[in-house]
Phi, psi and omega in degrees: 000141180230135178287140174218076192282316186265164181281275185247358175210138181274355181062030177082009178268181178271005179290146170282155174227184182293342177274316183274340183301314177302319178297320178294320178296321177302315181295319178295320177294320182301329181257008177081007180283336173240123180242174178300340176272357182280131172268101183273118182243119177280127181232174180061045184279138180279154175286358178273356178288165177292170177305158188311314183295317179289318179300319179299319178294318182290328176283329180293328183304313177274002178094034178233174176211166175242167175231159180283154177308140177089354181286143174253129179256110177274120184263167177116343178256170180302315176242123185299141179272135180259137174232129180255146176089184182278000000 
């Protein structure tokens, strides 16, 4: 999971945004930390991001996805399984 907190600008913080997020994934891929089998899930998303449908498209371009608040991501499979609720 990778944080992508801000929308289009991090405001000078260390948060990733929709502009810097793809570059960070590229760097992680370059060192083998993200592979074709990695399920990249963007978390810690700000309310300043675009609506869910547009956000999904923008995250999919570099090979990531988001999940809704309250989702549980079970890891260990090629694509993480989502579980909602308690």
